[in-house]
C-alpha positions in Angstrom: 9.6 24.1 -12.4 11.8 21.9 -10.6 10.5 20.0 -7.8 12.0 17.3 -6.3 14.7 16.3 -8.5 12.0 16.4 -11.6 10.9 18.8 -14.4 6.9 19.9 -14.8 5.8 22.1 -17.2 2.8 24.1 -16.8 0.3 26.4 -19.4 -2.5 29.4 -18.4 -5.8 29.5 -20.6 -9.3 31.1 -19.9 -11.8 29.1 -20.4 -15.2 30.3 -20.0 -16.3 27.1 -18.8 -14.1 24.9 -16.7 -15.9 21.4 -17.0 -16.2 22.1 -20.8 -12.6 23.0 -21.5 -11.8 19.5 -19.1 -14.0 17.4 -21.1 -12.2 18.6 -24.0 -8.4 18.2 -22.8 -9.0 15.2 -21.2 -11.3 13.5 -24.4 -11.3 9.8 -23.7 -8.4 9.4 -20.3 -9.8 9.2 -17.2 -10.5 12.7 -15.0 -11.8 13.7 -11.4 -13.0 17.6 -11.7 -13.8 18.9 -8.2 -14.9 22.4 -7.4 -14.2 23.5 -4.1 -16.5 25.7 -1.9 -15.8 27.7 1.4 -18.2 25.9 3.6 -19.8 22.1 3.7 -22.5 23.6 2.2 -21.4 24.5 -1.0 -22.4 28.1 -1.1 -19.1 30.2 -2.2 -17.2 28.9 -4.9 -13.3 28.7 -4.5 -11.5 27.3 -7.4 -11.7 23.9 -9.5 -9.2 20.8 -9.4 -8.9 18.3 -12.0 -6.8 15.3 -12.0 -6.1 11.9 -14.1 -7.4 9.0 -12.7 -4.4 7.3 -13.2 -4.0 5.7 -10.3 -0.2 6.7 -10.2 1.2 9.8 -7.9 1.1 13.2 -9.9 2.3 16.2 -8.9 -0.3 19.0 -7.8 1.5 22.3 -8.8 -0.8 24.8 -7.4 -0.7 23.3 -4.1 2.6 22.2 -3.8 1.5 18.4 -2.9 1.3 14.8 -4.5 -1.8 12.9 -5.3 -2.6 9.9 -6.3 -6.4 9.3 -7.8 -7.9 5.8 -8.7 -10.9 4.8 -10.6 -12.6 1.8 -8.8 -14.6 -0.7 -11.0 -17.7 0.2 -8.9 -17.6 3.5 -10.3 -16.2 5.2 -7.1 -12.8 7.4 -7.2 -10.3 7.0 -4.2 -8.1 10.7 -4.2 -5.1 11.0 -1.7 -2.8 14.0 -1.0 0.9 13.5 0.0 3.1 15.6 1.3 5.5 15.0 -1.3 5.8 14.4 -5.3 7.0 11.0 -4.7 3.5 10.8 -2.9 5.8 8.5 0.1 4.4 10.6 2.8 0.8 11.0 3.6 -1.4 13.9 4.5 -4.0 13.8 6.4 -6.7 14.8 3.3 -7.9 12.1 1.3 -11.5 11.5 -0.4 -13.9 8.1 -1.2 -16.0 9.7 -4.0 -18.9 7.2 -4.5 -20.7 6.6 -8.1 -23.8 8.8 -6.6 -21.9 11.6 -5.3 -20.4 11.8 -9.2 -23.8 11.4 -10.7 -25.8 13.8 -8.6 -23.0 16.1 -8.1 -24.3 16.7 -4.4 -22.3 18.8 -1.8 -19.8 16.5 -0.1 -17.0 17.6 2.2 -17.2 21.4 0.9 -16.9 20.0 -2.5 -18.7 18.9 -5.9 -17.3 16.0 -8.0 -17.5 15.4 -11.5 -15.9 12.7 -14.2 -16.1 11.8 -17.3 -16.1 7.6 -15.9 -19.2 8.3 -13.9 -22.0 10.8 -14.1 -21.6 14.0 -16.4 -18.7 16.0 -16.4 -20.7 19.0 -17.2 -23.1 20.4 -15.1 -25.6 17.7 -15.5 -27.6 18.7 -18.5 -26.3 16.5 -20.8 -24.5 13.0 -21.4 -21.9 11.3 -23.3 -22.7 10.8 -26.5 -20.8 7.1 -26.7 -19.5 4.4 -24.6 -16.3 5.2 -22.9 -13.1 3.0 -23.8 -12.8 1.9 -20.2 -16.8 0.0 -21.3 -15.1 -1.3 -24.8 -11.9 -2.3 -23.1 -14.2 -4.4 -20.7 -16.9 -5.7 -23.0 -13.8 -7.0 -25.0 -12.4 -8.8 -22.7 -15.2 -10.0 -21.4 -15.9 -11.4 -25.0 -12.2 -13.0 -25.3 -12.7 -14.3 -21.9 -15.7 -16.2 -22.7 -14.6 -17.5 -26.2 -11.3 -18.3 -24.5 -13.5 -20.6 -21.8 -16.0 -22.1 -24.4 -13.0 -23.2 -26.7 -11.3 -24.6 -23.8 -14.4 -26.3 -22.3 -14.4 -28.0 -25.6 -11.1 -29.0 -26.2 -10.9 -30.6 -22.4 -14.2 -32.5 -23.3 -12.8 -33.9 -26.3 -9.5 -34.9 -25.0 -11.6 -36.5 -22.3 -13.7 -38.6 -25.0 -10.9 -39.4 -26.7 -9.0 -40.5 -23.6 -12.0 -42.9 -22.4 -12.2 -44.2 -25.9 -8.2 -45.3 -25.7 -8.7 -46.8 -22.4 -12.2 -48.7 -23.6 -11.8 -49.5 -27.5 -9.3 -52.2 -27.4 -7.7 -52.4 -31.3 -6.8 -55.3 -33.2 -2.7 -55.0 -32.8 -3.3 -54.6 -29.1 -5.5 -57.9 -28.6 -3.0 -59.3 -30.9 -0.1 -58.8 -28.9 -2.2 -60.9 -26.2 -2.3 -63.8 -28.3 0.8 -66.2 -27.9 1.3 -68.9 -30.6 1.6 -71.8 -28.1 -1.9 -71.2 -26.9 -1.0 -70.7 -23.5 -3.3 -69.0 -21.5 -2.1 -65.7 -19.8 -3.2 -62.4 -18.6 -1.5 -59.3 -20.0 -1.6 -55.8 -18.1 -1.9 -53.2 -20.8 -1.3 -49.4 -19.2 -2.4 -46.4 -21.0 -0.4 -43.5 -22.5 1.2 -41.4 -20.1 -0.2 -38.1 -19.8 2.3 -35.2 -19.2 1.7 -32.9 -15.7 2.3 -29.3 -15.5 3.4 -27.0 -12.2 4.0 -23.8 -11.9 7.2 -23.0 -9.4 8.8 -19.9 -9.2 12.3 -19.1 -10.7 15.4 -20.0 -8.9 15.9 -16.5 -8.7 12.7 -15.9 -7.0 13.3 -19.1 -4.4 16.7 -17.5 -3.6 15.1 -14.3 -3.1 12.2 -16.1 -0.7 14.6 -17.6 1.1 16.3 -14.8 2.2 13.2 -12.5 2.8 11.1 -15.9 4.8 14.2 -16.8 7.1 12.7 -15.2 10.3 11.2 -17.5 12.5 8.5 -15.2 13.8 7.9 -14.8 10.1 7.8 -18.6 9.6 5.3 -18.9 12.8 2.8 -17.2 11.5 2.5 -18.4 8.2 -1.1 -19.6 7.3 -2.1 -21.5 3.8 -2.5 -19.2 1.2 -5.3 -21.0 -0.5 -7.4 -20.9 2.9 -7.5 -16.9 2.5 -10.8 -15.5 0.9 -10.3 -12.2 -1.0 -13.5 -10.1 -0.8 -14.1 -6.7 -1.5 -11.8 -3.4 -1.1 -12.5 -1.8 1.9 -9.5 0.9 1.7 -6.9 2.0 -0.3 -3.7 3.8 0.6 -0.3 5.4 -1.1 1.4 2.0 -0.1 -1.4 -1.0 0.2 -4.9 -2.0 -0.1 -7.0 -4.0 2.4 -9.7 -5.9 1.9 -12.6 -7.7 3.7 -12.2 -11.8 3.5 -12.3 -14.7 6.0 -10.0 -17.6 7.1 -11.0 -20.6 8.2 -14.5 -19.2 8.7 -13.4 -15.8 10.6 -14.0 -12.6 9.1 -10.9 -10.9 8.5 -8.8 -8.1 7.0 -6.7 -8.9 4.6 -3.7 -6.5 3.9 -1.6 -6.4 0.7 1.0 -4.0 -0.8 0.2 -1.9 -4.3 1.0 -4.1 -7.5 3.7 -1.3 -8.2 5.2 -1.8 -4.6 5.8 -5.5 -4.7 8.2 -4.9 -7.6 10.2 -3.4 -4.9 12.3 -6.1 -2.5 12.7 -2.7 0.2 9.0 -2.2 -0.1 8.4 -6.1 0.2 11.1 -6.2 3.3 9.3 -3.0 5.2 6.1 -5.0 4.8 7.7 -7.7 6.5 9.0 -5.8 9.5 5.3 -4.8 10.0 4.5 -8.6 10.1 7.1 -9.4 12.5 6.2 -6.5 14.7 2.6 -7.3 14.7 3.2 -11.1 15.6 4.8 -9.9 18.7 2.2 -7.8 20.3 -0.8 -9.0 21.9 -3.0 -6.8 23.8 -6.7 -6.8 23.8 -6.5 -2.7 22.4 -4.3 -3.7 19.9 -5.9 -5.1 16.4 -5.4 -8.7 16.7 -2.6 -10.5 14.1 -3.8 -13.7 12.4 -1.4 -14.5 10.1 0.8 -13.9 7.1 0.2 -15.6 3.8 1.9 -16.0 0.5 2.5 -18.5 -2.4 4.9 -15.8 -4.1 6.4 -12.1 -3.8 3.4 -11.3 -5.9 0.5 -12.8 -3.2 1.6 -11.4 0.0 -0.9 -10.5 2.5 -1.0 -10.0 6.2 -4.4 -11.1 7.8 -6.0 -9.4 10.9 -9.3 -9.3 12.8 -12.2 -7.6 11.5 -12.9 -4.1 12.8 -16.4 -2.5 12.2 -15.2 1.4 11.7 -12.3 3.6 11.7 -12.8 6.4 14.2 -11.9 8.8 11.7 -15.0 8.1 10.0 -17.6 7.8 13.0 -16.3 11.3 13.7 -17.2 12.4 10.0 -20.4 10.8 10.5 -21.4 12.8 13.7 -20.6 15.4 11.7 -22.5 15.0 9.3 -25.9 13.9 11.5 -24.6 17.2 13.8 -24.1 15.3 16.9 -23.3 17.6 19.7 -19.7 18.1 20.0 -17.9 17.5 23.5 -17.0 14.1 25.5 -19.6 11.5 26.6 -19.3 8.2 28.1 -18.7 6.6 24.8 -16.0 9.2 23.4 -14.2 8.7 26.7 -13.8 4.9 26.7 -12.4 5.2 23.4 -9.3 7.6 24.4 -9.2 5.1 27.4 -8.9 2.0 25.1 -5.9 4.1 22.9 -4.2 4.9 26.3 -4.4 1.5 27.0 -2.9 0.5 23.9 -0.1 3.1 24.2 0.8 2.5 27.8 1.4 -1.5 26.5 3.4 -0.5 23.7 5.7 2.1 25.1 6.0 -0.4 28.1 8.1 -3.5 26.0 11.3 -4.0 26.4 12.8 -2.2 23.9 9.5 0.5 24.0 7.6 0.2 20.6 6.6 4.0 19.3 3.7 3.7 16.9 4.6 7.3 15.0 1.6 7.2 13.5 -1.1 7.5 15.6 -4.3 9.6 14.5 -8.0 8.7 13.8 -7.9 7.0 10.5 -5.5 4.3 12.3 -7.7 3.7 15.4 -10.6 0.9 14.3 -13.9 0.1 16.3 -16.2 -3.0 16.5 -19.9 -3.0 16.9 -19.4 -2.4 20.7 -17.5 0.7 20.3 -14.4 -0.9 21.8 -10.9 1.1 19.9 -7.9 -0.8 18.9 -4.9 0.5 17.4 -3.4 -0.6 14.0 -1.2 0.4 11.2 2.3 -0.6 12.6 3.7 0.3 9.1 6.2 2.7 10.2 6.5 1.9 13.9 9.6 0.9 15.3 11.3 -0.7 19.1 13.3 2.4 20.3 16.9 1.2 21.2 18.2 4.6 21.4 17.1 8.2 21.8 18.2 9.1 18.4 15.7 8.9 16.0 15.2 11.7 13.7 13.8 10.3 10.6 10.4 12.1 10.2 7.6 9.9 9.7 4.2 9.9 10.9 1.1 11.6 9.1 1.8 15.4 8.9 -1.4 16.7 11.3 -0.5 14.1 14.1 3.2 14.5 13.8 4.6 16.0 16.9 7.1 19.1 16.6 10.1 17.5 17.3 9.2 15.1 14.5 8.6 17.8 11.9 12.2 19.7 12.9 14.1 16.3 12.5 15.2 15.8 16.3 15.4 13.2 18.4 12.4 12.1 20.0 11.1 9.0 21.8 7.6 7.6 23.4 6.3 11.3 24.1 6.2 11.7 20.2 2.9 9.4 20.4 1.4 11.3 23.0 1.3 14.4 21.1 -0.6 12.6 18.6 -2.7 11.0 21.2 -3.5 14.6 22.5 -4.4 15.5 18.8 -6.6 12.3 18.5 -8.5 14.1 22.1 -9.4 17.1 19.7 -11.1 15.3 16.6 -12.9 13.2 19.4 -14.3 16.3 21.0 -14.8 18.2 17.8 -15.4 15.7 15.4 -13.2 18.0 12.9 -10.0 17.2 11.3 -7.2 18.7 13.2 -6.6 22.7 12.8 -9.4 22.8 10.6 -10.5 25.6 12.2 -7.2 27.6 11.0 -7.4 27.0 7.4 -10.0 29.5 6.1 -8.9 32.0 9.5 -5.6 33.3 8.3 -4.6 36.6 8.5 -4.3 37.1 4.6 -7.7 35.4 3.7 -6.3 32.8 1.4 -6.7 28.9 2.7 -3.5 28.0 4.8 -1.7 24.9 3.6 -0.4 22.1 5.7 2.9 22.7 4.9 1.8 26.5 6.8 -0.1 24.9 9.5 3.0 22.6 10.5 5.6 25.4 10.5 3.1 27.4 12.8 2.6 24.4 15.0 6.6 23.9 15.2 6.6 27.4 16.1 4.3 27.4 19.1 2.1 29.6 17.5 -1.1 27.3 16.7 -2.7 24.1 18.5 -5.3 21.9 18.4 -8.6 23.2 20.2 -11.3 21.7 22.4 -14.6 22.7 23.0 -15.9 24.6 26.0 -18.3 21.4 27.0 -17.9 19.5 30.1 -16.1 17.6 31.5 -13.3 20.6 31.1 -10.6 17.7 32.6 -10.6 16.1 29.3 -9.6 19.2 27.1 -7.2 19.8 30.1 -5.3 16.2 29.6 -5.5 16.9 25.6 -3.7 20.5 26.2 -1.3 18.9 28.1 -0.4 16.3 25.5 0.2 18.5 23.2 2.6 20.6 24.9 5.2 22.2 22.6 8.1 20.7 25.1 8.0 16.8 25.6 9.1 16.6 28.8 5.7 18.7 30.2 3.8 16.0 28.1 2.2 13.4 30.5 3.2 9.7 29.4 1.0 7.3 28.3 0.5 5.5 31.6 -0.3 9.0 33.3 -2.7 9.5 30.8 -4.4 6.3 31.4 -4.8 7.0 34.7 -6.5 10.6 34.2 -9.1 9.0 32.1 -9.8 6.2 34.0 -10.8 8.7 36.6 -12.8 11.0 34.3 -14.5 7.9 33.4 -15.5 6.8 36.6 -16.3 9.9 38.0 -17.0 12.8 35.6 -18.6 11.4 32.7 -22.8 9.6 32.6 -23.3 6.3 31.5 -25.3 6.3 28.2 -28.2 7.3 27.5 -29.9 3.6 27.7 -28.2 2.8 31.3 -30.5 4.7 32.9 -32.4 3.1 35.2 -36.4 2.6 34.3 -38.5 5.3 36.2 -40.2 3.0 38.6 -38.7 2.7 42.2 -37.4 -0.4 43.1 -37.0 -2.6 46.4 -33.8 -2.4 48.0 -32.8 -6.5 47.3 -34.2 -9.2 45.0 -35.9 -11.5 47.2 -40.1 -11.2 46.4 -41.5 -14.2 45.5 -43.6 -12.5 42.4 -42.5 -9.6 40.5 -44.6 -7.6 38.3 -44.2 -7.6 34.4 -45.4 -4.9 32.6 -45.9 -6.4 29.1 -45.7 -3.6 26.2 -47.8 -4.3 23.0 -48.4 -2.1 19.8 -52.1 -3.8 19.3 -55.2 -2.9 21.5 -55.7 -6.9 22.0 -53.1 -7.1 24.4 -52.2 -10.9 22.9 -52.4 -11.0 19.3 -48.8 -10.6 18.9 -45.6 -11.0 21.1 -44.5 -7.6 23.3 -42.6 -5.4 21.9 -41.1 -5.0 25.6 -41.7 -5.9 29.0 -40.5 -4.1 32.6 -39.9 -5.9 35.4 -39.4 -4.6 38.7 -39.5 -5.6 42.6 -42.9 -5.1 44.3 -44.5 -7.0 47.3 -47.6 -5.5 46.3 -48.2 -7.0 42.5 -51.6 -7.5 41.5 -52.3 -8.3 37.4 -54.4 -6.1 35.2 -55.7 -6.8 31.8 -55.1 -5.0 28.7 -55.3 -1.1 29.4 -54.7 1.6 27.0 -51.5 4.4 27.7 -51.2 7.7 25.7 -48.1 9.4 26.1 -48.5 13.2 25.1 -45.0 14.5 25.1 -44.2 11.6 22.5 -48.0 11.6 20.7 -48.0 7.6 20.8 -50.2 5.5 22.7 -49.2 1.7 23.8 -51.2 -1.0 25.4 -50.2 -2.7 28.3 -50.8 -5.7 30.8 -49.3 -6.5 34.1 -48.5 -9.9 35.5 -47.1 -11.1 38.4 -44.4 -14.0 37.3 -42.8 -15.6 40.0 -40.0 -16.7 37.5 -39.6 -13.7 35.5 -36.8 -15.1 33.1 -39.2 -18.6 32.3 -42.2 -15.8 32.1 -39.8 -14.1 29.3 -39.5 -18.0 27.8 -43.0 -18.2 27.8 -44.6 -15.5 26.5 -41.9 -14.5 23.2 -41.6 -18.4 22.5 -39.8 -18.8 19.3 -39.6 -15.0 19.1 -36.2 -13.5 19.2 -35.7 -11.0 22.2 -32.9 -9.8 24.6 -33.3 -9.9 28.5 -31.5 -7.1 30.5 -30.9 -7.4 34.3 -30.0 -3.5 35.6 -28.3 -3.7 38.5 -27.2 -0.3 41.0 -23.7 -0.6 40.6 -21.1 -1.8 38.0 -20.3 -4.6 40.0 -23.8 -6.3 39.4 -24.4 -6.5 43.1 -27.6 -4.5 44.0 -30.4 -5.8 41.9 -32.8 -2.9 40.2 -34.8 -4.5 37.5 -35.0 -5.6 34.1 -35.8 -4.6 30.6 -37.0 -7.2 27.7 -37.2 -6.3 24.3 -38.3 -8.2 21.5 -35.7 -8.3 18.6 -38.2 -7.1 16.2 -35.4 -4.6 14.1 -37.8 -2.1 14.0 -38.0 0.8 16.5 -40.4 -0.1 19.7 -40.7 2.0 23.0 -38.8 1.7 25.9 -41.2 1.0 28.7 -40.3 3.7 32.0 -39.2 6.1 30.0 -42.1 5.5 27.5 -41.1 8.8 25.2 -37.7 7.2 24.1 -37.3 4.3 21.7 -35.0 1.2 21.0 -34.1 -0.7 17.4 -32.9 -4.6 18.5 -31.6 -6.2 16.0 -30.5 -10.1 15.8 -27.4 -10.2 13.8 -26.8 -13.9 12.0 -23.5 -14.6 14.0 -26.0 -14.6 17.3 -25.1 -11.6 18.5 -27.8 -8.3 19.2 -27.5 -5.1 18.2 -29.1 -2.3 19.9 -29.7 1.4 19.4 -31.2 3.8 21.3 -32.9 7.2 20.5 -34.5 10.5 22.3 -38.0 9.8 20.4 -40.4 7.1 19.9 -39.8 7.3 15.9 -36.1 6.3 16.5 -35.4 9.5 14.6 -32.9 11.0 17.2 -30.1 8.8 18.2 -28.7 9.0 22.0 -25.7 7.1 21.8 -23.8 4.9 19.5 -25.4 1.8 19.0 -24.5 -1.3 21.3 -23.5 -4.6 20.9 -24.0 -7.4 22.9 -21.8 -9.9 22.5 -22.0 -13.8 22.3 -19.6 -14.1 25.0 -22.1 -11.7 27.4 -25.1 -13.7 26.4 -23.3 -16.9 27.4 -21.6 -16.1 30.6 -24.2 -13.5 31.7 -20.9 -12.0 33.0 -21.5 -7.9 34.6 -20.8 -5.5 31.9 -19.3 -2.2 32.4 -22.7 -0.7 32.6 -24.0 -2.6 35.3 -26.2 -5.2 33.2 -26.5 -9.1 32.5 -28.1 -10.0 29.5 -30.4 -13.3 28.3 -31.4 -14.4 25.2 -33.3 -17.3 24.0 -31.0 -16.7 20.4 -27.5 -17.8 22.6 -27.0 -19.5 26.1 -29.9 -20.2 28.4 -32.7 -17.6 28.8 -32.8 -18.6 32.4 -30.5 -17.9 35.0 -28.0 -20.7 33.3 -28.9 -23.4 35.0 -31.3 -25.1 32.1 -30.7 -25.7 28.5 -33.0 -25.6 25.7 -34.6 -29.5 24.9 -35.1 -29.3 21.7 -33.8 -27.8 17.9 -35.1 -24.3 16.6 -37.2 -24.6 14.2 -34.3 -23.0 11.6 -32.0 -25.7 12.9 -34.1 -28.3 12.1 -34.9 -26.9 8.6 -31.3 -26.7 8.0 -30.3 -30.3 9.1 -33.0 -31.8 7.5 -32.1 -29.3 3.8 -28.3 -30.5 4.5 -29.5 -34.3 4.7 -31.5 -34.0 1.3 -28.7 -32.2 -0.5 -26.3 -34.8 0.7 -28.5 -37.6 -0.5 -29.2 -36.1 -3.8 -25.0 -35.7 -4.1 -24.4 -39.3 -3.3 -27.2 -40.3 -5.6 -25.5 -38.6 -8.7 -22.0 -40.1 -7.6 -23.8 -43.2 -7.4 -25.4 -43.1 -10.9 -22.2 -41.8 -12.5 -19.9 -44.7 -11.2 -22.5 -47.2 -12.6 -22.5 -45.8 -15.8 -18.9 -44.9 -16.1 -18.8 -49.0 -15.3 -21.2 -50.3 -17.8 -19.6 -48.5 -20.5 -16.1 -50.0 -19.3 -17.5 -53.3 -19.4 -19.6 -52.6 -22.9 -17.2 -53.1 -25.4 -15.3 -56.1 -23.5 -18.9 -58.1 -23.9 -20.0 -57.7 -27.5 -19.5 -60.2 -29.7 -17.1 -58.6 -32.1 -14.6 -58.3 -29.2 -15.0 -61.8 -28.0 -14.1 -63.6 -31.2 -11.0 -61.4 -31.4 -9.7 -62.7 -28.1 -9.7 -66.5 -29.4 -6.2 -67.6 -31.3 -5.9 -69.4 -34.4 -5.2 -72.6 -32.2 -8.9 -72.6 -30.4 -7.3 -71.8 -27.0 -9.2 -69.1 -25.0 -7.0 -66.3 -24.0 -8.0 -63.1 -22.0 -6.4 -59.2 -22.2 -6.2 -57.3 -18.9 -6.9 -53.9 -19.4 -5.3 -51.9 -16.6 
């Protein structure tokens, strides 16, 4: 068959066992076998597809798609679908199949996976009888590298020894040059042999190309030293490039590179540079921050941006796996608001910037669940209204872009409406339509796009309140671009919804103890919660502090919560300064103190909660039947996860990150709270600093000094040893006798 200018050939067989047939057909060639099912529980079998793990674009005849299947070094497999046989336009569907899934053949994304590279390619009853070609090649390559290293080590060592002997041992012929017939005393420097040096440079043609590519002043200004970029593990791979986690100057960054086969194309490199130039010109809190671009040659070109924790698509997949209820809560509306901020900024640039590939995978989230837009690979500055290139990712693409018509920034608004549907439903766009066609067959992406462009299909929203979110989303995906709101109008609507129609996350609900109207009391009752009956053998798991004019202390009391099936032990104290009291109670144990206010401006004080940063499940005082896990991160930030139960099994909201800036400045957070901790900044009102160093800091300083002294001692010992070796040949009697001329005069030959 002829497709996109290329011929493909197929044959049909009728095997009784698909897995055995695949193993016989592919032999030692790596492949991925995918059993597809109708539902996520993998009950109703649909069919099987097999792909070669070649890492290059292959044409999938049955689905009329291109596909790239890549086997990673850790045994996982990345499978990505494309809308064309050249794998140019990525579709919305991709799989990251872990080695565990390949081995256990567990149900994953309505499919079961098998491979001859990981686990058994049959039903799991037998294993491979031999070692795969990849393993053999890896072993042989490893042995060869080891042999080369050993040989190189000994060659270098022998050369160094030979060079030292040439410098230290003065031959008779050399000494004879130092003796003059006149018997005069003089000094003659003896120079060691010249050593050749080698340097790696670009060929003249490469230099010419580089000078042409890097002539732009924006790119030159953004360049950073390539040797300071440390590339670590691979975190994502697409049809055009790879993204690695890494570091630069101690900062954790995401490092994007072109795929090896793409680096050979000057056109691809130029497109990559265009993305770099655009990223360097953008600066907004909700656009992923550009760090720099680095290269030594065309083959190691990379662009650095701030590291983000997870993308929205992956987060929503987790929501679906954990059966999180659909609908919009505070965090989801906040994410949508952040994206609308980014689009408003892009569309207000001069000229406006159209993203053209907005989708959930290109929206990244940090630990505080702040959303930022990324991937400007096909973005364009709009200089006129005649852009007609069909670009973008199909399922998020506006109808006018699909049809090759003129489009403007309203194309991004359509994609934003599709993202709102994802946020609501936790599923890919139009997933409801794939299995519900009148013919009973699964709809292909092409068929879905045709229905969307014809106005016969659009994304769905749940019936969960607030309904205004669904109304906004449906306006955004209007078939007529003129009926869609602008990004600024969508932003305004989201601000109103966030302020008036959605409640704050569960953890910000106030303690169930009535507060006084103002923060003026000399003493405030502090309820300390313990997990041990002695109320004091360990630090409290939590504390709750509220204003009460009639504070009276009490000893250890048992509190049983029937609906939580749990027992806690509490004491009541009446400190005059509750922040100083928390410092005294917790000592060197890490904690976070949260002042809660009645308003988002932190004007009307409500009460205080203190949590031990133990990293394990603790009860929330005041509610008593809910739990929290408070964890101190290595960078000084604090992660808080809130749960509906005291066993911390039923997550209430997305994790909340207390940043270093929040802990240091004690600024009012959008939830109406201020944060303090003994791990960062002052645990008091900010007027006092800690007078001493923590145990960890002291141990680190002492260890550093000891290591420094050890290194200095080793260097000093080696210098003394080398000096003794250099002096030894000169001081021997035989050498001294050679330095005496026949005339009886003493001559000195200086070795330099």
